[in-house]
N, C-alpha and C positions, 0 to 999 in steps of 0.2 A: 627129577627135580634138581634144579641148580641153585646155587647160592650167589646172590649178587650183591656186592658191597660198593656203595657210591657209584652205581652204574657199571662196575666192571665185574663180568662173569668170571666167578672164582672156580667154576666147573661143577661137575654133577657131584650131589650129595647122596642120591639115591637112585637106584634103576630097577626096572621091572615091577613098579608099583601097580597093583591091580586098578585098571581102569574101569571095571564094572561096578565097583563098590565105591562109597564115599571116602573121601580123603580129608582128614582133618589137619590143618597146619597149626603147630604151635611154635611160637616164637619167643625166645628167650633172650632178652636184650639187657644191657647194661650201661653204665656211665651216663653219657651225655645224649643218647639216642633220642631224638625228637619223634620220629614216625617210623613206622614199619608198614610196608604195601606188599602184599602177595599179589602176583600177577602170573598168568600164564604165558609163557614164550614157547613159541614153535620154533623148533630147530629142524633143519633138514629141507627137503622140497616138498612142496605141497602136492597132494594127490592130483591125478587127471579129472576126478570128481570135482574137487575143490576149484581147480583152474576153470572148468567149464561153469561152475556156478558164478564165479567172478565175472566171467565174460557177459554172462546173462545179466547179471546184475548191472553191468556197466552200460548195457544197451537198454534198459528200460528207465522211464521217467522215475517212477516210484515202485516200491517193492509191491504194493498192491497191484500194480499192473502185471505181475507174474501170473495172476489168477486169469488173465485173459489169454494167455499163450497157449498154444495147442500142444500141451505137454501132460505126461500122467500126473495125477495128483501127488504122489510120492515125490517125483521131481519138482514139481511146484513148491511143496512144502520145503524141501531141502534148499532150494534157491532163495527162499525168503529168509532163511537163517543165514547169520552173519558169519 
């Protein structure tokens, strides 16, 4: 988890969070804060699996067209996910 203030990444605030369990964000703000937004930011390099999905998605007109491809069902479902 990183803290971002006014678009500037202030660095990691937590590491090694359990990915298989729900994570609840609690934000404590003060002064003239008008809004808080929690977003997921991916750091590092995408996996080969993710890169393949992006190429497949780029070459189909609509995500539902993935159903017509000669791919295993598990891979089709993965490719439909953004």
